[in-house]
VOGU-3710 file (C-alpha; in Angstrom, 3 decimals, decimal comma):
1> xxxxxxxxxx> 0,206/0,271/-0,228  2,827/2,472/0,798  4,694/1,724/-2,218  1,739/2,123/-4,597  0,785/5,556/-2,573  4,391/7,132/-3,259  3,727/6,154/-6,795  1,582/8,632/-6,769  2,802/11,370/-5,383  3,407/15,124/-6,736
11> xxxxxxxxxx> 4,497/18,055/-5,174  3,772/21,009/-7,978  1,736/22,938/-6,020  0,308/22,613/-2,107  -2,850/21,874/-1,739  -4,586/23,120/1,160  -7,562/20,691/2,456  -10,156/21,881/4,897  -11,770/18,670/7,013  -15,127/20,177/8,047
21> xxxxxxxxxx> -18,850/19,408/8,959  -20,879/21,447/11,036  -22,133/18,685/12,610  -20,006/17,097/15,289  -18,731/13,554/16,155  -18,567/12,690/12,354  -14,376/11,833/12,777  -13,506/15,153/11,641  -10,222/15,046/13,553  -9,842/11,573/13,286
31> xxxxxxxxxx> -9,847/11,856/9,825  -7,845/15,065/9,913  -4,754/13,085/12,272  -4,762/9,813/10,191  -5,170/11,256/6,782  -2,261/13,267/7,718  -0,163/10,491/9,250  -0,952/8,053/6,067  0,361/10,879/3,695  3,119/11,556/5,396
41> xxxxxxxxxx> 4,304/7,846/5,316  3,475/7,734/1,994  6,659/10,590/1,383  4,312/13,710/1,053  5,426/16,923/3,274  2,427/17,363/5,188  1,183/20,344/7,703  -1,801/19,473/10,264  -3,305/22,852/11,441  -5,791/22,663/14,397
51> xxxxxxxxxx> -8,361/25,256/14,201  -10,955/23,667/16,615  -10,702/25,343/20,289  -11,179/21,646/21,683  -7,410/20,888/20,460  -8,057/17,429/20,080  -6,156/16,969/16,577  -3,339/18,567/18,926  -3,794/15,670/21,546  -4,254/13,009/19,263
61> xxxxxxxxxx> -0,558/13,824/17,949  0,678/13,593/21,841  1,123/17,145/22,157  0,313/18,207/26,067  -2,041/21,749/24,804  -1,146/23,035/28,663  2,513/23,588/27,637  2,418/25,138/24,434  4,475/28,504/24,234  2,641/29,399/20,544
71> xxxxxxxxxx> -0,116/28,087/18,774  -2,397/29,015/15,972  -4,258/31,338/18,341  -1,214/33,773/18,258  -0,773/33,322/14,493  -4,229/34,655/13,832  -4,023/37,746/16,229  -0,743/38,842/14,732  1,070/38,238/18,237  3,419/35,525/16,546
81> xxxxxxxxxx> 4,909/34,684/13,211  3,500/31,164/11,771  7,469/29,657/11,129  7,705/29,694/14,731  4,686/27,674/15,551  5,018/24,709/13,464  5,665/21,563/15,610  7,128/18,510/14,362  4,980/15,808/15,762  7,271/12,988/15,458
91> xxxxxxxxxx> 5,257/11,013/13,072  6,621/12,777/9,988  4,208/15,110/9,666  4,268/18,848/11,512  0,976/20,231/13,131  0,342/24,161/13,856  -1,373/23,223/17,425  -4,293/24,739/19,115  -4,993/25,800/22,463  -8,518/26,180/24,489
101> xxxxxxxxxx> -7,873/29,915/24,127  -8,675/29,810/20,561  -12,487/29,989/21,460  -11,737/33,725/22,477  -9,913/34,439/19,346  -13,636/34,057/17,813  -14,491/37,530/19,533  -11,329/38,830/19,237  -10,578/38,499/15,401  -13,517/40,819/15,224
111> xxxxxxxxxx> -11,684/43,625/15,578  -9,112/43,263/13,315  -8,660/43,950/9,605  -9,484/41,234/7,312  -10,358/38,930/9,865  -11,458/35,803/7,415  -8,164/35,979/5,507  -5,825/35,520/8,280  -5,305/31,942/8,217  -4,855/32,128/4,416
121> xxxxxxxxxx> -2,425/35,313/4,437  -0,329/33,303/7,245  -0,131/30,053/5,440  1,091/31,902/1,975  4,071/32,170/4,263  4,834/28,500/4,469  2,740/26,630/1,517  6,281/26,278/0,034  7,636/24,042/3,009  4,718/21,616/1,937
131> xxxxxxxxxx> 2,870/19,470/-0,677  -0,277/19,160/1,666  -2,007/21,461/4,291  -4,802/19,841/5,973  -7,048/21,888/8,030  -8,970/20,330/10,864  -12,071/22,771/11,604  -14,425/22,911/14,387  -18,041/21,779/14,061  -19,493/24,985/13,940
141> xxxxxxxxxx> -20,067/27,926/11,439  -17,758/30,801/13,058  -14,879/33,095/11,950  -12,318/30,031/12,733  -14,207/28,134/10,203  -14,463/30,866/7,723  -10,866/31,325/7,959  -10,019/27,741/7,004  -12,852/27,857/4,308  -11,059/30,943/2,738
151> xxxxxxxxxx> -8,058/29,720/2,655  -8,423/26,163/1,371  -8,494/25,025/-2,070  -10,718/22,261/-1,474  -12,629/20,851/1,215  -13,136/17,265/2,448  -16,263/16,152/4,034  -16,560/13,190/6,546  -20,091/11,882/6,742  -21,451/9,536/9,568
161> xxxxxxxxxx> -24,404/7,601/7,793  -26,753/8,099/10,267  -30,532/9,340/9,995  -29,576/13,363/9,988  -26,897/13,060/7,838  -28,140/14,286/4,147  -29,886/17,299/6,259  -26,661/17,841/7,810  -25,053/17,834/4,142  -27,554/20,472/2,892
171> xxxxxxxxxx> -26,599/22,899/5,478  -23,079/22,634/5,056  -23,294/22,830/1,141  -25,152/26,245/1,464  -22,483/27,362/3,719  -19,681/26,306/1,032  -21,826/27,808/-1,893  -22,028/31,462/0,598  -18,314/30,734/0,650  -17,494/30,546/-3,184
181> xxxxxxxxxx> -19,842/33,880/-3,484  -17,779/35,924/-1,222  -14,594/34,474/0,497  -13,355/31,784/-2,260  -14,575/31,364/-5,487  -12,392/28,876/-6,407  -13,608/26,447/-3,475  -14,023/22,563/-4,432  -15,544/20,222/-2,801  -13,003/17,029/-3,205
191> xxxxxxxxxx> -14,925/14,401/-1,552  -17,408/12,942/1,194  -16,001/10,222/3,210  -18,272/7,480/5,047  -17,016/7,224/8,738  -17,584/5,251/11,560  -19,370/2,642/9,192  -21,288/-0,432/10,157  -22,128/-2,744/7,591  -24,543/-4,698/10,078
201> xxxxxxxxxx> -26,262/-1,876/10,351  -29,226/-1,281/7,647  -29,704/2,233/8,182  -25,893/2,827/7,549  -26,386/0,930/4,352  -29,146/2,752/3,312  -27,795/6,155/4,033  -24,743/4,773/2,161  -26,617/4,098/-0,782  -28,239/7,281/-0,778
211> xxxxxxxxxx> -25,325/9,467/-0,382  -23,780/7,796/-3,457  -27,486/8,738/-5,408  -27,018/12,399/-4,494  -23,161/12,409/-4,354  -21,744/10,124/-6,865  -18,672/12,175/-8,510  -17,758/13,272/-5,068  -17,883/10,165/-2,392  -14,779/8,732/-2,223
221> xxxxxxxxxx> -14,678/4,998/-2,493  -12,618/4,357/0,935  -15,048/3,730/3,838  -13,959/3,970/7,170  -15,198/1,375/9,605  -16,105/1,778/13,260  -13,290/0,535/14,609  -12,204/0,037/18,355  -8,385/0,441/17,617  -9,168/3,853/16,122
231> xxxxxxxxxx> -11,303/4,732/19,183  -8,377/4,416/21,446  -5,361/5,867/19,465  -5,916/9,427/20,635  -5,837/8,578/23,808  -2,083/7,235/23,385  -1,767/10,447/21,622  -1,336/8,230/18,413  -2,081/8,089/14,794  -3,401/4,860/13,885
241> xxxxxxxxxx> -0,817/3,436/11,695  1,639/3,722/14,757  -0,658/2,196/16,991  -2,114/-0,429/15,206  -1,185/-0,531/11,735  -2,841/-4,093/11,305  -6,104/-2,925/12,176  -9,109/-2,403/9,672  -9,042/1,200/10,696  -5,308/1,699/9,701
251> xxxxxxxxxx> -6,057/-0,002/6,600  -8,855/2,487/5,773  -6,912/5,527/6,382  -4,059/4,176/4,385  -6,278/3,328/1,570  -8,098/6,876/1,804  -4,753/8,275/1,338  -3,965/6,469/-2,004  -7,190/7,434/-2,860  -6,620/11,491/-1,940
261> xxxxxxxxxx> -3,399/11,013/-4,060  -5,101/9,306/-7,015  -7,830/11,946/-7,127  -4,954/14,485/-7,212  -2,799/12,947/-10,107  -6,179/12,870/-12,132  -7,284/16,622/-11,324  -3,796/17,438/-13,135  -4,224/15,605/-15,618  -1,381/13,196/-14,879
271> xxxxxxx> -2,675/9,491/-15,530  0,585/8,244/-15,518  1,856/10,167/-12,366  4,059/12,136/-14,483  4,258/15,534/-13,153  3,400/18,060/-15,737  5,722/20,985/-17,091
//
């Protein structure tokens, strides 16, 4: 799997992908951390940006939120340069961590100029150091999420196959359209990811089929299963491939990384994996 992923690498342009869903508990942070890890293991230079005041992505990478001196909070408020906020996770990718004070930034940013583009301006200074930048968003439409969507080239949406999934997606699509009409006209939806999926659950299968009917071009093939080892890994501060590489959750995220790279290659018009001149 890892060899196959390496063959799909392209690095001519940095991709910025916001991982978001206005509904909580759908596997956003799990996807952000583990996709970052799998892409990094394939050879991509990956930066994960934690834009959620809960700071779960930061903790999931083994960092102690209470001991951090610089975070995305300082970057957004212009208190620190973004280069000084990048931390090596020890898992082949870097992170700009979050702290719980980030919740206060939602108020403080209102008094600053160009408040919705502060993340975009900051990331422009480090884009050349990374092939892929993943942004883990809070489960809310606020100034932090708008900053992420304004900075991103693409949106990746984890979806749990349950009763309210389609209703929540409809609301999110309206939000993305709003961002396209103002902050970021070039924003694309790069994929919907089915997460915490249990094939034994008839409703989950039914919702999965509905997603395929409604979003045939954006629904990713890879399905992330409900997996105990995936749920355990954040408590140990480890991505799943460092916690239990053989479990079904790890194999699913490795497959997701491969699919993301393959789609990127095809989007760039490079079916053979070569880089355009």
